[in-house]
C-alpha positions in Angstrom: 62.6 109.8 152.5 62.2 107.6 155.6 60.4 109.8 158.1 56.7 110.5 158.3 55.7 114.2 158.5 52.7 116.4 158.6 50.9 116.1 155.3 47.8 117.4 153.4 45.2 114.7 152.9 42.8 115.4 150.0 39.6 113.4 149.6 39.5 110.6 147.0 36.6 109.6 144.8 34.7 106.5 146.1 36.3 107.0 149.5 33.9 107.0 152.5 36.4 107.7 155.2 36.7 111.1 156.9 39.9 112.9 156.6 41.2 116.3 157.7 43.9 118.5 156.2 47.3 118.9 157.8 47.2 115.5 159.4 50.1 114.6 161.6 50.8 111.0 162.8 49.0 108.7 162.6 49.3 108.7 158.8 46.0 109.3 156.9 43.8 106.3 156.0 42.4 105.6 152.5 40.1 102.9 151.4 40.2 101.1 148.0 43.6 102.5 147.0 46.2 100.0 145.9 49.9 100.8 146.2 50.9 101.0 142.5 53.4 102.8 140.3 52.4 106.2 139.1 49.6 106.5 141.6 50.3 110.3 141.8 50.0 110.7 138.1 53.4 112.4 138.1 52.1 115.2 140.3 53.6 115.5 143.7 50.9 116.0 146.4 48.0 114.1 144.7 48.4 111.8 147.7 50.4 112.5 150.8 53.9 111.0 150.7 52.7 108.1 152.9 49.2 106.8 153.2 47.5 103.8 154.9 45.2 101.8 152.7 43.6 98.3 152.7 45.4 95.6 150.7 42.6 93.3 149.9 44.9 90.4 148.7 46.1 90.0 152.3 43.1 91.6 154.0 45.0 94.1 156.1 46.2 97.7 156.3 49.5 98.6 154.6 51.6 101.7 154.3 52.2 103.1 150.8 55.1 105.2 149.7 53.4 107.2 146.9 56.4 109.3 145.7 59.8 107.6 145.8 60.9 106.6 142.3 57.4 107.0 140.9 55.6 105.7 144.1 53.6 102.5 144.4 55.7 101.0 147.2 54.3 98.8 150.0 56.5 99.3 153.0 57.2 95.9 154.6 59.8 97.0 157.3 60.6 100.3 159.0 63.0 101.1 161.8 62.7 104.8 162.6 62.1 105.2 166.4 63.3 102.1 168.1 59.9 101.8 169.7 59.1 98.2 168.7 60.9 95.1 170.0 62.3 93.0 167.1 63.7 90.0 169.1 60.7 87.9 168.4 59.7 84.3 167.6 58.8 82.7 164.3 55.1 83.3 164.6 55.6 87.0 165.3 57.7 87.4 162.2 55.2 85.3 160.2 52.2 87.5 161.3 53.9 90.8 161.6 54.2 93.3 164.5 54.1 97.0 165.1 51.6 99.3 163.4 52.1 100.8 160.0 49.9 103.8 160.9 51.8 104.6 164.1 54.6 106.5 162.4 57.0 104.1 164.2 58.7 100.7 163.6 57.0 97.7 162.2 57.4 94.4 160.3 54.5 93.7 157.9 54.8 89.9 158.2 56.5 87.1 156.2 53.2 85.5 155.3 51.8 88.7 153.9 54.9 89.4 151.9 54.9 85.9 150.6 51.3 86.2 149.4 51.9 89.6 147.7 55.1 88.4 145.9 53.4 85.1 144.9 50.4 86.8 143.3 52.6 89.3 141.3 56.3 89.6 140.7 57.8 92.4 142.7 61.0 94.5 143.1 62.5 95.4 146.4 64.0 98.7 147.6 66.0 99.0 150.8 66.7 102.4 152.3 69.3 103.2 154.9 70.4 106.3 156.7 74.0 106.4 157.8 75.7 109.4 159.4 73.0 111.7 158.1 73.1 110.5 154.5 70.5 108.3 152.7 71.5 105.3 150.7 69.4 102.7 148.8 69.7 99.3 147.2 67.1 98.3 144.7 66.7 94.7 143.6 65.2 94.0 140.2 63.2 91.0 141.4 62.2 89.9 144.9 60.0 87.2 146.4 59.5 85.2 149.6 58.7 81.6 149.3 56.1 80.0 151.5 56.3 79.0 155.1 56.7 75.4 154.0 60.0 76.6 152.4 60.9 78.7 155.5 60.2 82.0 153.8 63.3 81.6 151.6 64.3 84.9 150.1 65.0 85.4 146.3 66.5 88.6 145.0 67.6 89.6 141.5 70.2 92.0 140.3 70.9 95.1 142.4 71.4 98.8 141.6 71.4 101.9 143.8 73.7 104.1 145.7 75.5 101.3 147.6 78.0 98.9 146.0 77.1 95.2 145.7 80.6 94.0 146.5 81.2 91.8 143.5 77.8 90.3 143.9 78.2 89.2 147.5 77.1 92.1 149.6 73.8 93.2 151.2 70.9 91.0 150.6 72.6 89.3 147.7 74.6 87.4 150.3 71.3 86.2 151.7 69.9 85.2 148.3 68.4 81.7 148.5 68.6 81.6 152.4 65.8 80.6 154.7 64.4 83.0 157.3 65.7 82.4 160.9 64.4 83.3 164.3 65.8 82.2 167.7 63.2 79.4 167.8 63.6 78.4 164.2 67.3 78.2 163.3 67.7 78.0 159.6 71.2 79.5 159.2 72.8 76.3 157.8 75.3 75.8 160.6 75.2 73.8 163.8 78.0 75.8 165.3 75.9 78.8 166.3 72.4 80.3 166.2 72.8 83.6 164.5 69.2 84.8 165.3 69.7 84.0 168.9 73.1 85.8 169.1 72.0 88.9 167.2 68.5 88.9 168.7 66.7 89.4 165.5 64.9 87.5 162.7 66.7 87.6 159.4 67.9 85.6 156.4 71.2 84.6 158.0 73.8 82.8 155.8 76.2 80.9 158.0 76.9 77.9 155.7 80.6 78.6 155.7 80.7 79.6 159.3 84.1 79.8 161.1 84.1 80.8 164.8 86.7 83.5 164.3 84.8 85.0 161.5 81.3 84.5 162.8 79.9 88.0 162.4 80.9 88.1 158.7 79.6 84.6 158.2 76.2 85.2 159.6 75.2 88.1 157.3 76.2 91.0 155.0 73.0 92.8 156.1 71.1 93.0 159.3 68.3 95.5 159.7 66.2 94.0 162.6 68.7 94.3 165.5 67.5 95.5 168.9 67.1 99.2 169.7 68.5 101.7 170.3 69.1 102.2 166.6 72.2 104.2 167.4 74.0 101.1 168.7 75.5 100.2 165.3 74.0 96.7 165.2 71.8 97.4 162.2 74.2 97.4 159.4 74.8 96.7 155.7 78.0 95.6 154.0 78.5 97.3 150.6 81.6 95.3 149.6 84.1 97.8 151.0 82.8 98.7 154.5 80.0 98.2 156.9 77.3 101.0 156.8 75.8 101.5 160.3 72.1 102.2 159.8 70.2 104.6 162.1 67.0 104.5 160.0 65.9 101.8 157.6 62.9 100.9 155.4 62.2 97.9 153.1 59.7 98.5 150.3 58.2 96.3 147.6 56.5 97.2 144.3 54.8 95.1 141.6 56.7 94.9 138.3 
């Protein structure tokens, strides 16, 4: 679900790129193919499970998940190898870092995600691996506001294999919050800098911060903590317990 693997890469009509079969990492590249629901036509293997294509709205390459829940997902975050440094400044999170076609970790970029979710309404899927089991949370609606609004996150109702903790767990806890980095502290408290402490950019929510409760007050989800991924600092609260994530992916799809 989260890992790239050796795939078969069939040729596509109107595609001028050269591809070979049984292509390992880097993931095959396709031109003029948008990530959209049903792109496999209900037949597994029409496309490889993951492909790289050009998203013309944002003029950059993206990674498509073509199969999960009907496919059509644009992957906006992936933590799989711990090979990319996520303790970065505002501009880095704005523009993105890591390479989607590398088979490793990356952040697509807040500006790109804002543009995509501004042009069309989207849903969000978050995938987490914990102790060898895969979990997911799917948000009915999702968008990032503009940089002027500090890339504020908006999510709708959640479903999936993790609990939403009476509407106050996972990214629901971050709903309406601004994005924070160590050099742009938007966590709504003057008592700490959550991004600096946790060494990651995220939608921290510390409005009701209390020093003795500070971990719980900074977030209910945190998927950009530093490597190694086995250190337990990438985590998700499901309303009952903290799920320690060793693999993560965040994916969006037009409604």
